LUMFI-815946 format. One record per residue: residue number from 1; residue in three letters; chain; x, y, z of N, C-alpha, C, CB in turn. Coordinates in Angstrom, 1 decimal. Glycine has a CB too. Layout:
N
nr;rest;kette;n.X;n.Y;n.Z;ca.X;ca.Y;ca.Z;c.X;c.Y;c.Z;cb.X;cb.Y;cb.Z
NUM;Ala;A;X;Y;Z;X;Y;Z;X;Y;Z;X;Y;Z
...
REM end
This chain:
248
nr;rest;kette;n.X;n.Y;n.Z;ca.X;ca.Y;ca.Z;c.X;c.Y;c.Z;cb.X;cb.Y;cb.Z
1;Unk;A;103.0;96.7;82.6;102.1;95.9;83.4;100.5;96.2;82.8;102.2;96.4;85.1
2;Unk;A;100.5;97.4;82.1;99.3;97.9;81.6;98.6;97.0;80.4;99.5;99.2;81.1
3;Unk;A;99.5;96.3;79.7;99.1;95.7;78.5;98.7;94.3;79.0;100.3;95.7;77.5
4;Unk;A;99.2;93.8;80.3;98.6;92.4;80.7;97.4;92.7;81.7;99.9;91.3;81.4
5;Unk;A;96.8;93.8;81.6;95.8;94.1;82.6;94.4;93.8;82.1;95.8;95.5;82.9
6;Unk;A;93.6;93.0;82.9;92.2;92.9;82.5;91.3;93.1;83.5;92.0;91.6;82.1
7;Unk;A;91.6;93.6;84.7;90.6;94.1;85.8;89.9;95.1;85.5;91.0;94.3;86.9
8;Unk;A;90.0;95.8;84.2;89.2;97.0;83.9;88.0;96.4;83.2;90.0;98.1;82.9
9;Unk;A;88.0;95.1;82.8;86.9;94.5;82.2;85.6;94.3;83.2;87.4;93.2;81.7
10;Unk;A;84.3;94.3;82.8;83.4;94.0;83.6;83.6;92.6;84.3;82.4;94.2;82.9
11;Unk;A;83.3;92.5;85.8;83.3;91.3;86.1;84.6;90.4;86.1;82.4;90.9;85.5
12;Unk;A;85.7;91.2;86.0;87.1;90.7;85.9;87.9;91.1;87.1;87.8;91.1;84.5
13;Unk;A;87.9;90.3;88.1;88.7;90.8;89.4;90.4;90.1;89.0;87.8;90.1;91.0
14;Unk;A;91.0;90.3;90.1;92.3;89.8;90.2;92.5;88.3;90.0;92.9;90.2;91.5
15;Unk;A;91.5;87.6;90.5;91.4;86.1;90.2;91.1;85.8;88.8;90.4;85.4;91.1
16;Unk;A;90.3;86.4;88.2;89.9;86.1;86.8;91.1;86.4;86.0;88.7;87.0;86.4
17;Unk;A;91.7;87.7;86.3;92.8;88.1;85.4;93.9;87.0;85.5;93.3;89.7;85.9
18;Unk;A;94.2;86.6;86.5;95.3;85.6;86.7;94.9;84.2;86.0;95.7;85.4;88.4
19;Unk;A;93.7;84.0;86.0;93.2;82.6;85.0;93.5;82.8;83.7;91.6;82.3;85.0
20;Unk;A;93.1;84.2;83.2;93.6;84.5;82.0;95.1;84.4;81.4;93.1;85.7;81.9
21;Unk;A;95.7;84.9;82.4;97.3;84.6;82.1;97.8;83.2;82.2;98.3;85.4;83.1
22;Unk;A;97.2;82.4;83.1;97.5;81.1;83.1;97.1;80.3;82.0;97.1;80.5;84.3
23;Unk;A;96.0;80.8;81.4;95.4;80.0;80.1;96.0;80.7;78.8;93.7;80.1;80.1
24;Unk;A;97.2;81.4;78.9;97.9;81.7;77.8;97.6;83.2;77.4;97.6;80.8;76.8
25;Unk;A;96.6;83.9;77.8;96.0;85.2;77.5;96.8;86.1;78.4;94.4;85.2;77.9
26;Unk;A;98.0;86.5;77.9;98.9;87.5;78.9;98.7;88.9;78.4;100.6;87.1;78.7
27;Unk;A;98.3;89.2;77.2;98.3;90.4;76.7;97.0;90.9;76.1;99.3;90.4;75.7
28;Unk;A;96.6;92.2;75.8;95.5;92.6;75.1;95.5;91.9;73.7;95.4;94.1;75.0
29;Unk;A;96.7;91.9;73.0;96.6;91.3;71.7;96.2;89.9;71.7;97.9;91.4;71.0
30;Unk;A;96.8;89.1;72.8;96.1;87.6;73.0;94.8;87.5;73.2;96.6;86.9;74.1
31;Unk;A;94.1;88.4;74.0;92.9;88.4;74.3;92.0;88.7;72.9;92.6;89.4;75.5
32;Unk;A;92.4;89.7;72.2;91.8;89.9;70.8;91.9;88.7;69.8;92.6;91.0;70.2
33;Unk;A;93.1;88.2;69.8;93.4;87.1;68.9;92.3;85.9;69.3;95.1;86.6;69.2
34;Unk;A;92.2;85.6;70.6;91.6;84.5;71.2;90.0;84.6;70.8;92.0;84.5;72.7
35;Unk;A;89.5;85.9;71.3;88.1;85.9;71.4;87.5;87.1;70.5;87.8;86.2;73.0
36;Unk;A;88.2;87.2;69.4;87.7;88.1;68.4;86.2;87.6;67.8;88.8;88.3;67.1
37;Unk;A;86.2;86.2;67.6;85.3;85.6;66.9;84.1;85.1;67.8;85.9;84.6;66.2
38;Unk;A;84.3;85.3;69.1;83.4;84.7;70.0;82.3;85.7;70.4;84.1;84.3;71.2
39;Unk;A;81.0;85.5;70.0;80.0;86.6;70.2;79.7;87.0;71.7;78.7;86.3;69.6
40;Unk;A;80.1;86.1;72.5;79.8;86.5;74.0;81.0;87.4;74.5;79.7;85.1;75.1
41;Unk;A;81.9;87.6;73.8;83.1;88.5;74.2;83.3;89.6;73.5;84.4;87.8;74.2
42;Unk;A;82.2;89.8;72.6;82.1;91.0;71.5;82.5;92.4;72.3;80.4;91.2;70.8
43;Unk;A;81.6;92.7;73.6;81.7;94.0;74.2;83.2;93.7;75.0;80.3;94.3;75.3
44;Unk;A;83.6;92.8;75.5;85.0;93.0;76.2;86.1;93.1;75.1;85.2;91.7;77.2
45;Unk;A;85.9;92.7;73.9;87.0;92.8;72.9;86.8;94.4;72.6;86.8;91.7;71.5
46;Unk;A;85.9;95.1;72.5;85.7;96.5;72.2;86.5;97.2;73.3;84.2;97.1;72.2
47;Unk;A;86.3;96.8;74.6;86.9;97.4;75.7;88.4;97.3;75.7;86.3;96.7;77.0
48;Unk;A;88.9;96.2;75.3;90.3;95.7;75.1;90.8;96.6;74.0;90.4;94.2;74.7
49;Unk;A;90.1;96.8;72.8;90.7;97.4;71.7;90.7;98.9;71.8;90.0;96.9;70.5
50;Unk;A;89.7;99.4;72.7;89.8;100.8;73.1;90.9;101.2;73.9;88.6;101.2;73.8
51;Unk;A;91.3;100.4;74.9;92.4;100.5;75.7;93.7;100.3;74.9;92.3;99.4;76.7
52;Unk;A;93.7;99.5;74.0;94.8;99.3;73.3;95.2;100.6;72.5;94.6;98.1;72.5
53;Unk;A;94.1;101.2;71.9;94.5;102.3;71.1;94.7;103.6;72.1;93.4;102.5;69.9
54;Unk;A;94.2;103.7;73.1;94.5;104.8;74.1;95.9;104.8;74.4;93.7;104.8;75.4
55;Unk;A;96.3;103.5;74.6;98.0;103.5;75.1;98.7;103.8;74.0;98.5;102.2;75.7
56;Unk;A;98.4;103.5;72.8;99.3;103.8;71.6;99.3;105.3;71.3;98.7;102.9;70.2
57;Unk;A;98.1;106.1;71.7;98.0;107.3;71.4;98.3;108.3;72.7;96.7;107.5;70.8
58;Unk;A;98.7;107.6;73.6;99.0;108.3;74.9;97.9;109.2;75.7;100.2;109.2;74.7
59;Unk;A;96.6;108.4;75.4;95.6;109.0;76.2;95.4;108.4;77.9;94.3;108.6;75.3
60;Unk;A;96.0;109.4;78.5;96.0;109.1;79.9;94.5;109.0;80.6;97.0;110.3;80.7
61;Unk;A;93.8;109.9;80.2;92.4;110.0;80.6;91.5;109.0;80.6;91.9;110.7;80.0
62;Unk;A;91.9;108.1;79.4;91.2;106.9;79.3;91.4;106.1;80.5;91.6;106.2;78.1
63;Unk;A;92.7;105.7;80.9;93.0;105.1;82.0;92.4;105.5;83.5;94.3;105.2;82.0
64;Unk;A;92.6;107.0;83.5;92.0;107.4;84.6;90.4;107.1;85.0;92.2;108.7;84.7
65;Unk;A;89.8;106.9;83.7;88.4;106.4;83.9;88.4;105.1;84.0;87.6;106.8;82.9
66;Unk;A;89.1;104.2;83.5;88.9;102.7;83.2;89.4;102.1;84.5;89.7;102.1;81.8
67;Unk;A;90.5;102.4;84.9;91.0;101.5;86.0;90.4;101.8;87.4;92.6;101.7;86.0
68;Unk;A;90.3;100.9;88.4;90.1;101.3;89.8;91.2;102.2;90.4;90.0;100.1;90.8
69;Unk;A;90.9;103.1;91.2;92.0;103.9;91.8;93.1;103.2;92.4;91.5;104.7;92.7
70;Unk;A;92.8;102.1;93.0;93.7;101.1;93.6;94.6;100.5;92.8;93.0;100.1;94.3
71;Unk;A;94.3;100.4;91.4;94.9;99.8;90.4;95.7;100.7;89.5;94.1;99.0;89.8
72;Unk;A;95.7;102.1;89.8;96.2;103.0;88.8;97.8;102.9;88.9;95.7;104.5;89.2
73;Unk;A;98.5;102.1;89.7;100.0;102.1;89.7;100.3;101.1;88.3;100.6;101.4;91.3
74;Unk;A;99.3;100.6;87.8;99.7;99.8;86.3;100.1;100.8;85.4;98.6;99.0;85.5
75;Unk;A;99.8;101.9;85.3;100.0;102.8;84.1;101.6;103.5;84.3;98.6;104.1;84.0
76;Unk;A;102.1;103.3;85.6;103.3;104.0;85.9;104.5;104.1;84.7;103.8;103.3;87.1
77;Unk;A;104.8;103.0;84.3;106.0;102.9;83.4;105.6;103.5;82.0;106.5;101.3;83.1
78;Unk;A;104.3;103.5;81.7;103.8;103.8;80.4;103.6;105.4;80.1;102.5;103.1;80.2
79;Unk;A;103.6;106.1;81.1;103.3;107.6;81.0;104.4;108.3;81.7;101.9;108.0;81.7
80;Unk;A;105.3;108.8;80.7;106.5;109.3;81.5;106.5;110.8;81.8;107.7;108.9;80.8
81;Unk;A;105.4;111.4;81.4;105.4;112.8;81.8;104.6;113.0;83.3;104.5;113.5;80.6
82;Unk;A;105.4;112.7;84.3;105.0;112.4;85.4;105.3;113.7;86.4;105.5;111.1;85.9
83;Unk;A;104.3;114.4;87.2;104.3;115.3;88.1;104.3;114.8;89.4;103.5;116.1;87.8
84;Unk;A;105.4;114.8;90.2;105.3;114.4;91.7;105.0;115.7;92.5;106.7;113.8;92.2
85;Unk;A;104.2;115.7;93.2;103.4;117.0;93.5;103.1;117.0;95.1;101.9;117.2;92.5
86;Unk;A;103.4;118.3;95.6;103.1;118.5;97.1;102.9;119.9;97.5;104.1;118.0;98.0
87;Unk;A;102.2;120.3;98.4;101.8;121.5;98.6;102.1;121.9;100.1;100.3;121.7;98.4
88;Unk;A;102.1;123.1;100.4;102.3;123.7;101.7;101.2;124.8;101.8;103.9;124.2;101.9
89;Unk;A;100.7;124.9;103.0;99.5;125.7;103.1;99.7;126.5;104.7;98.1;124.7;102.8
90;Unk;A;99.0;127.5;104.8;98.8;128.1;106.0;98.0;127.5;107.0;98.4;129.2;105.8
91;Unk;A;97.5;126.3;106.6;96.6;125.6;107.7;96.0;124.4;107.0;95.5;126.6;108.4
92;Unk;A;94.9;123.8;107.7;94.3;122.5;107.2;93.2;122.7;106.1;93.7;121.7;108.3
93;Unk;A;92.7;124.0;105.9;91.7;124.2;105.2;90.4;124.9;105.6;91.4;123.1;104.9
94;Unk;A;90.6;125.8;106.5;89.6;126.8;106.8;89.5;127.8;105.6;89.9;127.5;108.0
95;Unk;A;88.6;128.5;105.7;88.3;129.6;104.6;89.4;130.6;104.6;86.9;130.4;104.7
96;Unk;A;90.1;131.0;105.6;91.4;131.9;105.5;92.5;131.1;105.0;91.9;132.4;107.0
97;Unk;A;92.5;129.9;105.0;93.9;129.2;104.7;94.1;129.4;103.1;93.8;127.5;105.1
98;Unk;A;95.3;129.4;102.6;95.7;129.3;101.3;96.9;128.5;101.1;95.8;130.5;100.8
99;Unk;A;97.1;128.2;99.8;98.3;127.7;99.5;99.5;128.5;99.5;98.2;127.1;98.3
100;Unk;A;100.7;128.2;100.1;101.8;128.9;100.2;103.0;128.5;99.1;102.3;128.7;101.5
101;Unk;A;103.1;127.2;99.1;104.0;126.6;98.2;103.3;125.5;97.3;105.2;126.0;98.9
102;Unk;A;103.5;125.2;96.1;103.1;124.1;95.3;104.6;123.7;94.7;101.9;124.3;94.2
103;Unk;A;105.0;122.6;95.0;106.2;121.9;94.5;105.9;120.9;93.5;106.9;121.4;95.5
104;Unk;A;106.5;120.8;92.1;106.5;119.8;91.3;107.8;119.4;90.6;105.6;120.0;90.7
105;Unk;A;107.9;118.1;90.8;109.1;117.4;90.3;108.9;116.4;89.2;109.7;116.6;91.4
106;Unk;A;109.6;116.7;88.3;109.3;115.8;86.9;110.3;114.7;86.9;109.5;116.6;85.5
107;Unk;A;111.0;114.3;87.9;112.0;113.2;87.9;113.6;113.7;87.6;111.6;112.1;86.8
108;Unk;A;113.6;115.0;87.1;115.0;115.6;87.0;115.1;117.0;87.8;115.4;116.0;85.4
109;Unk;A;113.9;117.8;87.7;114.2;119.0;88.4;112.9;119.4;89.1;114.8;120.2;87.4
110;Unk;A;113.1;120.4;90.0;111.8;120.8;90.9;111.5;122.2;90.5;112.1;120.7;92.5
111;Unk;A;110.3;122.3;90.3;109.7;123.7;90.1;108.9;124.2;91.3;108.6;123.7;88.8
112;Unk;A;109.1;125.3;91.8;108.4;125.8;93.0;107.7;126.9;92.6;109.2;126.1;94.0
113;Unk;A;106.2;126.7;93.0;105.4;127.8;92.8;104.9;128.6;94.0;104.3;127.4;92.2
114;Unk;A;105.2;129.9;94.3;105.0;130.4;95.6;104.0;131.7;95.6;106.4;130.9;96.2
115;Unk;A;103.1;131.6;96.5;102.3;132.6;96.8;102.6;133.9;96.7;101.9;132.5;97.8
116;Unk;A;102.2;134.9;95.8;102.6;136.1;95.8;103.7;136.3;94.8;102.8;136.5;97.0
117;Unk;A;104.1;135.2;94.3;105.3;135.4;93.3;104.9;134.7;91.9;106.8;134.6;93.8
118;Unk;A;104.9;133.4;91.9;104.7;132.9;90.6;103.6;131.7;90.6;106.0;132.4;90.0
119;Unk;A;102.6;131.7;91.6;101.8;130.7;91.8;100.8;130.6;90.6;101.2;130.8;93.2
120;Unk;A;100.6;131.7;90.0;99.6;131.8;88.9;100.2;131.0;87.7;99.2;133.3;88.5
121;Unk;A;101.4;130.7;87.6;101.8;129.9;86.7;101.8;128.5;86.6;102.8;130.1;86.5
122;Unk;A;101.3;128.0;87.9;101.0;126.5;88.1;100.1;126.1;87.1;100.5;126.1;89.4
123;Unk;A;99.0;126.8;87.0;97.6;126.3;86.2;98.1;125.7;84.9;96.4;127.6;86.0
124;Unk;A;98.8;126.6;84.4;99.4;126.4;82.8;100.4;125.3;82.8;100.1;127.8;82.1
125;Unk;A;101.4;125.4;83.6;102.4;124.4;83.5;102.1;122.9;83.8;103.4;124.8;84.5
126;Unk;A;101.1;122.6;84.8;100.6;121.3;85.2;100.1;120.7;84.0;99.8;121.4;86.3
127;Unk;A;99.5;121.4;82.9;98.9;121.0;81.8;99.9;120.0;81.0;98.6;122.2;81.0
128;Unk;A;101.3;120.1;81.3;102.3;119.5;80.6;102.4;118.1;81.0;103.5;120.2;80.7
129;Unk;A;101.7;117.5;82.0;101.9;116.3;82.4;100.5;115.4;82.3;102.4;116.4;83.8
130;Unk;A;100.9;114.1;82.1;99.8;113.1;82.2;99.4;112.5;83.4;100.1;112.0;81.5
131;Unk;A;100.3;112.4;84.4;100.0;111.7;85.5;100.8;112.4;86.8;100.5;110.2;85.2
132;Unk;A;99.8;112.5;87.8;100.3;113.1;89.1;100.5;111.9;90.2;99.3;114.2;89.5
133;Unk;A;101.5;112.2;90.8;102.0;111.2;92.0;102.0;112.0;93.1;103.5;110.4;91.8
134;Unk;A;101.3;111.7;94.3;101.3;112.5;95.5;101.3;111.6;96.6;100.2;113.4;95.7
135;Unk;A;101.6;112.1;98.0;101.5;111.4;98.9;100.2;111.9;99.8;102.8;111.4;99.6
136;Unk;A;99.1;111.3;99.8;97.9;111.7;100.4;97.4;112.7;99.7;98.1;112.1;101.8
137;Unk;A;97.5;112.9;98.5;96.9;114.0;97.7;95.5;113.9;97.4;97.6;114.1;96.5
138;Unk;A;95.1;112.7;97.4;93.7;112.5;97.0;92.7;113.1;98.3;93.4;110.7;96.6
139;Unk;A;93.3;113.1;99.5;92.7;113.7;100.6;93.0;115.2;101.0;93.1;112.9;101.7
140;Unk;A;94.3;115.6;100.5;94.5;116.9;100.8;94.9;117.8;99.8;95.4;116.9;101.8
141;Unk;A;96.2;117.5;99.2;96.8;118.5;98.1;95.7;118.7;97.1;98.1;118.0;97.4
142;Unk;A;95.2;117.7;96.5;94.3;117.9;95.2;93.0;118.8;95.6;93.8;116.3;94.5
143;Unk;A;92.2;118.3;96.6;91.1;119.1;97.0;91.3;120.6;97.3;90.5;118.5;98.1
144;Unk;A;92.6;120.7;98.1;93.0;122.2;98.5;93.2;122.9;97.2;94.6;122.3;99.4
145;Unk;A;93.9;122.4;96.2;94.2;122.9;94.9;93.0;123.4;94.1;94.9;121.9;94.1
146;Unk;A;92.1;122.5;93.9;90.9;122.6;93.3;90.0;123.8;94.0;90.1;121.1;93.5
147;Unk;A;90.1;123.8;95.5;89.2;124.9;96.2;90.0;126.3;96.0;89.1;124.5;97.9
148;Unk;A;91.3;126.3;95.9;92.0;127.5;96.1;92.4;128.2;94.7;93.4;127.2;97.0
149;Unk;A;92.3;127.3;93.5;92.7;127.8;92.1;91.5;127.6;91.4;94.1;127.0;91.4
150;Unk;A;90.7;128.7;91.0;89.5;128.6;90.2;89.8;128.0;88.7;88.8;130.1;90.2
151;Unk;A;88.9;127.1;88.3;88.9;126.5;87.1;90.3;125.8;86.8;88.7;127.6;86.2
152;Unk;A;90.9;125.4;87.8;92.2;124.6;87.7;91.7;123.3;86.8;92.7;124.1;89.4
153;Unk;A;92.5;122.8;85.8;92.4;121.5;85.3;93.7;120.6;85.6;92.2;121.7;83.7
154;Unk;A;93.6;119.7;86.4;94.8;118.7;86.9;94.5;117.6;86.1;94.8;118.4;88.6
155;Unk;A;95.7;117.0;85.8;95.6;115.6;85.1;94.7;114.8;85.7;96.8;114.9;85.1
156;Unk;A;93.9;114.0;85.2;92.9;113.0;85.8;93.7;111.9;86.3;91.8;112.4;84.9
157;Unk;A;94.7;111.4;85.6;95.4;110.3;86.1;96.2;110.5;87.3;96.2;109.8;85.2
158;Unk;A;96.0;109.7;88.4;96.6;110.1;89.7;97.0;108.8;90.5;95.6;111.0;90.6
159;Unk;A;98.2;108.6;91.0;98.4;107.7;92.0;98.7;108.3;93.4;99.5;106.9;91.6
160;Unk;A;98.1;107.8;94.5;98.4;108.5;95.7;99.3;107.2;96.6;96.8;108.9;96.5
161;Unk;A;100.5;107.7;96.7;101.4;106.8;97.3;101.0;106.3;98.7;102.6;107.3;97.3
162;Unk;A;100.3;107.3;99.4;100.0;106.8;100.8;99.1;105.6;100.9;99.3;107.8;101.6
163;Unk;A;98.2;105.5;99.9;97.4;104.3;99.8;98.1;103.1;99.1;96.2;104.7;99.1
164;Unk;A;98.8;103.4;98.1;99.7;102.3;97.5;100.6;101.7;98.4;100.4;102.8;96.4
165;Unk;A;101.4;102.5;99.1;102.2;102.0;99.8;101.7;101.2;100.9;103.0;102.8;100.3
166;Unk;A;100.6;101.6;101.5;99.8;101.1;102.6;99.4;99.6;102.4;98.5;101.9;102.7
167;Unk;A;99.0;99.6;101.1;98.7;98.1;100.4;99.9;97.1;100.5;98.2;98.3;98.7
168;Unk;A;101.1;97.8;100.6;102.3;97.0;100.7;102.9;96.9;102.1;103.3;97.6;99.8
169;Unk;A;102.0;97.1;103.0;102.4;97.1;104.6;103.3;98.2;105.0;103.2;95.9;105.0
170;Unk;A;103.3;99.3;104.0;104.3;100.5;104.5;103.3;101.7;104.7;105.5;100.8;103.4
171;Unk;A;103.1;101.7;106.1;102.2;102.6;106.7;102.8;103.8;107.3;101.4;101.9;107.6
172;Unk;A;102.0;104.7;107.8;102.4;106.0;108.4;102.7;107.1;107.5;103.6;105.9;109.2
173;Unk;A;103.3;108.2;107.9;103.6;109.4;107.3;104.8;109.3;106.4;103.7;110.5;108.3
174;Unk;A;104.8;110.1;105.5;106.0;110.1;104.5;107.2;110.1;105.1;106.1;111.1;103.5
175;Unk;A;107.6;111.0;106.2;108.9;110.9;106.8;109.2;109.6;107.5;109.1;111.9;107.7
176;Unk;A;108.1;109.0;108.0;108.3;107.7;108.7;108.6;106.6;107.7;107.0;107.4;109.7
177;Unk;A;108.0;106.7;106.6;108.4;105.8;105.5;109.5;106.0;104.8;107.5;105.7;104.6
178;Unk;A;110.0;107.1;104.8;111.5;107.4;104.2;112.4;106.8;105.2;111.9;109.1;104.0
179;Unk;A;112.3;106.8;106.4;113.2;106.3;107.2;113.5;104.8;107.2;112.8;106.7;108.3
180;Unk;A;112.2;104.2;106.8;112.2;102.6;106.6;113.1;102.4;105.3;110.5;101.9;106.4
181;Unk;A;113.3;103.3;104.4;114.0;103.0;103.4;115.3;103.6;103.5;113.4;103.4;102.4
182;Unk;A;115.9;104.2;104.5;116.9;104.6;104.8;117.2;106.2;104.2;117.9;103.5;104.5
183;Unk;A;116.1;106.7;104.0;116.3;108.1;103.4;116.4;109.2;104.3;115.2;108.4;102.5
184;Unk;A;117.3;109.9;104.2;117.6;110.9;105.2;117.6;112.4;104.6;119.0;110.7;105.9
185;Unk;A;117.1;113.3;105.2;117.1;114.6;104.4;118.2;115.4;105.0;115.7;115.4;104.5
186;Unk;A;118.7;116.6;104.4;119.6;117.4;104.8;119.4;117.9;106.0;119.9;118.3;103.9
187;Unk;A;120.7;118.2;106.8;120.6;118.6;108.2;119.7;119.6;108.7;121.8;119.0;108.5
188;Unk;A;119.4;120.9;108.2;118.5;121.7;108.7;116.9;121.2;108.6;118.8;122.9;108.0
189;Unk;A;116.7;120.4;107.5;115.4;119.8;107.2;115.0;118.8;108.2;115.5;119.1;105.8
190;Unk;A;115.9;118.0;108.8;115.4;116.8;109.6;114.6;117.1;110.6;116.5;116.1;110.2
191;Unk;A;113.5;116.3;110.8;112.6;116.5;112.0;111.6;117.6;111.6;113.5;117.0;113.4
192;Unk;A;111.5;118.5;110.7;110.5;119.3;110.1;109.3;118.8;109.8;111.0;119.8;109.2
193;Unk;A;108.0;119.2;110.0;106.8;118.7;109.8;106.0;119.7;109.0;106.3;118.3;110.9
194;Unk;A;104.7;119.5;109.1;103.8;120.4;108.2;103.6;121.7;109.1;102.2;119.6;107.9
195;Unk;A;103.6;121.4;110.6;103.4;122.7;111.2;104.5;123.5;111.3;102.9;122.5;112.4
196;Unk;A;105.8;122.9;111.2;106.8;123.7;110.9;106.9;124.7;109.8;107.5;123.1;110.8
197;Unk;A;106.3;123.9;108.6;106.1;124.8;107.3;105.3;125.9;107.4;105.6;124.1;106.1
198;Unk;A;104.2;125.6;108.2;103.3;126.9;108.5;104.0;128.0;109.2;102.1;126.5;109.5
199;Unk;A;104.8;127.6;110.2;105.6;128.6;110.9;106.6;129.2;110.1;106.4;128.1;112.1
200;Unk;A;107.2;128.6;109.0;108.2;129.1;108.4;107.7;130.2;107.4;108.9;128.1;107.7
201;Unk;A;106.3;130.0;106.8;105.6;130.9;106.0;105.3;132.1;106.8;104.4;130.3;105.3
202;Unk;A;105.0;132.0;108.1;104.6;133.0;108.8;105.8;134.1;109.1;104.1;132.4;110.0
203;Unk;A;107.0;133.3;109.3;108.2;134.2;109.7;108.5;134.9;108.3;109.6;133.3;110.3
204;Unk;A;108.4;134.5;107.2;108.5;135.0;105.9;107.6;136.2;105.7;108.3;133.9;104.8
205;Unk;A;106.2;135.9;106.1;105.4;137.0;105.9;105.5;138.2;106.8;104.2;136.5;105.9
206;Unk;A;105.7;137.9;107.9;105.8;138.9;109.1;107.1;139.7;109.2;105.7;138.2;110.4
207;Unk;A;108.1;138.9;108.9;109.6;139.5;109.0;110.3;139.8;107.6;110.6;138.5;109.9
208;Unk;A;109.7;139.2;106.5;110.4;139.5;105.4;111.5;138.5;105.5;110.9;141.0;105.4
209;Unk;A;111.4;137.5;106.2;112.7;136.4;106.3;112.9;135.6;105.2;112.5;135.4;107.5
210;Unk;A;113.6;136.1;104.3;113.8;135.3;103.1;114.6;133.9;103.3;114.5;136.1;102.1
211;Unk;A;115.2;133.8;104.4;115.7;132.6;104.8;114.7;131.5;105.0;116.6;132.8;106.0
212;Unk;A;113.8;132.0;105.7;112.6;131.3;106.2;112.1;130.6;104.9;111.4;132.2;106.9
213;Unk;A;111.7;131.5;104.0;111.2;131.0;102.7;112.0;130.1;101.8;110.8;132.0;102.0
214;Unk;A;113.2;130.4;101.9;114.1;129.3;101.3;114.1;128.1;101.9;115.5;129.7;101.3
215;Unk;A;114.0;128.0;103.3;113.9;126.8;103.8;112.5;125.9;103.7;114.2;127.1;105.0
216;Unk;A;111.6;126.8;103.6;110.2;126.3;103.3;110.1;125.6;101.9;109.2;127.6;103.3
217;Unk;A;110.8;126.2;101.0;110.8;125.8;99.7;111.8;124.4;99.5;111.3;127.0;98.8
218;Unk;A;112.9;124.4;100.3;113.5;123.3;100.3;113.0;122.1;101.0;114.6;123.5;100.7
219;Unk;A;112.3;122.4;102.0;111.4;121.3;102.7;110.3;120.7;101.9;110.6;121.9;103.9
220;Unk;A;109.7;121.5;101.1;108.7;121.1;100.0;109.2;120.3;98.9;108.0;122.4;99.4
221;Unk;A;110.5;120.9;98.4;111.2;120.0;97.5;111.8;118.8;97.8;112.2;120.5;97.0
222;Unk;A;112.1;118.5;99.2;112.5;117.3;99.7;111.3;116.2;99.8;113.2;117.6;101.2
223;Unk;A;110.2;116.7;100.0;108.8;115.9;100.0;108.9;115.2;98.6;107.4;116.9;100.2
224;Unk;A;108.8;116.0;97.6;108.5;115.5;96.2;109.7;114.9;95.7;108.1;116.7;95.2
225;Unk;A;110.8;115.1;95.8;112.0;114.6;95.4;112.2;113.0;95.8;113.1;115.5;96.0
226;Unk;A;111.7;112.6;97.0;111.8;111.5;97.3;110.6;110.5;96.9;111.9;111.5;98.6
227;Unk;A;109.6;111.0;96.4;108.4;110.2;95.9;108.9;109.3;94.6;107.2;111.3;95.4
228;Unk;A;109.7;109.9;93.7;110.0;109.0;92.5;110.6;107.6;93.2;111.4;109.9;91.4
229;Unk;A;111.6;107.6;94.0;112.1;106.3;94.4;111.1;105.3;95.1;113.1;106.5;95.5
230;Unk;A;110.3;105.9;95.9;109.1;105.3;96.5;108.2;104.7;95.5;108.2;106.3;97.3
231;Unk;A;107.9;105.4;94.4;107.0;105.1;93.5;107.6;103.9;92.5;106.7;106.3;92.8
232;Unk;A;108.7;103.9;92.3;109.4;103.0;91.4;109.5;101.6;92.4;110.8;103.8;90.9
233;Unk;A;109.9;101.7;93.7;109.8;100.5;94.5;108.4;99.9;94.5;110.1;100.9;95.8
234;Unk;A;107.4;100.7;94.8;106.0;100.3;94.9;105.5;99.6;93.7;105.3;101.5;95.2
235;Unk;A;105.8;100.3;92.5;105.5;99.7;91.3;106.2;98.3;91.2;105.9;100.6;90.3
236;Unk;A;107.3;98.0;91.3;108.0;96.7;91.3;107.4;95.7;92.1;109.4;96.8;91.6
237;Unk;A;107.1;96.0;93.4;106.4;95.2;94.4;105.1;94.8;94.0;106.4;95.8;95.7
238;Unk;A;104.3;95.7;93.7;102.7;95.4;93.3;102.9;94.6;91.9;101.7;97.0;93.1
239;Unk;A;103.6;94.8;91.1;103.7;93.9;90.0;104.2;92.4;90.4;104.6;94.6;88.9
240;Unk;A;105.1;92.4;91.3;105.5;91.0;91.7;104.4;90.3;92.5;106.9;91.0;92.6
241;Unk;A;103.5;91.1;93.2;102.5;90.5;93.9;101.3;90.1;93.1;102.1;91.3;94.9
242;Unk;A;101.2;90.4;91.9;100.3;89.9;90.9;100.5;88.6;90.6;100.4;90.6;89.7
243;Unk;A;101.8;88.2;90.6;102.2;87.0;90.1;102.5;86.7;88.6;101.4;86.2;90.5
244;Unk;A;102.2;87.6;88.0;102.3;87.6;86.4;103.7;87.2;85.9;102.0;89.2;85.8
245;Unk;A;104.8;87.6;86.6;106.0;87.3;86.2;106.4;86.0;86.4;106.8;87.9;86.8
246;Unk;A;105.9;85.2;87.3;106.2;83.9;87.6;105.4;82.8;86.9;106.2;83.8;89.0
247;Unk;A;104.5;83.2;86.1;103.7;82.5;85.1;104.5;82.2;83.9;102.3;83.3;84.8
248;Unk;A;104.6;80.9;83.6;105.5;80.5;82.3;105.0;81.0;81.0;105.6;79.0;82.2
REM end
């Protein structure tokens, strides 16, 4: 979808973008061919050429800056180094609160970063990714990480599924949305929420309860493992609603 995108051009919203498609300008190459010799489109052609080059060289940061945040879903199939991310904490962000677990799922395996064990590895490992996908990460996870880990450099390209799914009439918390898709968690994780995650960490710290830590890590892993399927569904639905594929 990214190469069919024109909404990052000045004064080009979804209506004007669709008009370009209907006029036969369906790709960046089409745009450059049609308007390269048109003086009034000189600046627009520069923007298109810049985006075209950025995609070819895999410059994810370019699109983090160029696209409106509510249109970042368009990059999804083009950047395959994706980190589905979620954190657990001791609270909602008071000064004494800290991260307990950071989970990262790359589509194949989960990496868990645990406070007091390997949390320091996260800052280096996250550099391997071009794109972050979270659920409510823009409001909670990413600010918490930036406040809690000094000089952290997170990928700039980010899709927040909470708002993407809401734009598709899928509202509520992650677990409620999972239920709408028929996604069920394994037995001892059913019904757990963020408050339970806090209590599991406290049990681990106070009682050296390794079973509580294991359950917390599995709870976190379940959060991120289900994001991939939701992201794939949301991408297909958003693309369908642009109307692009229905244009001859």
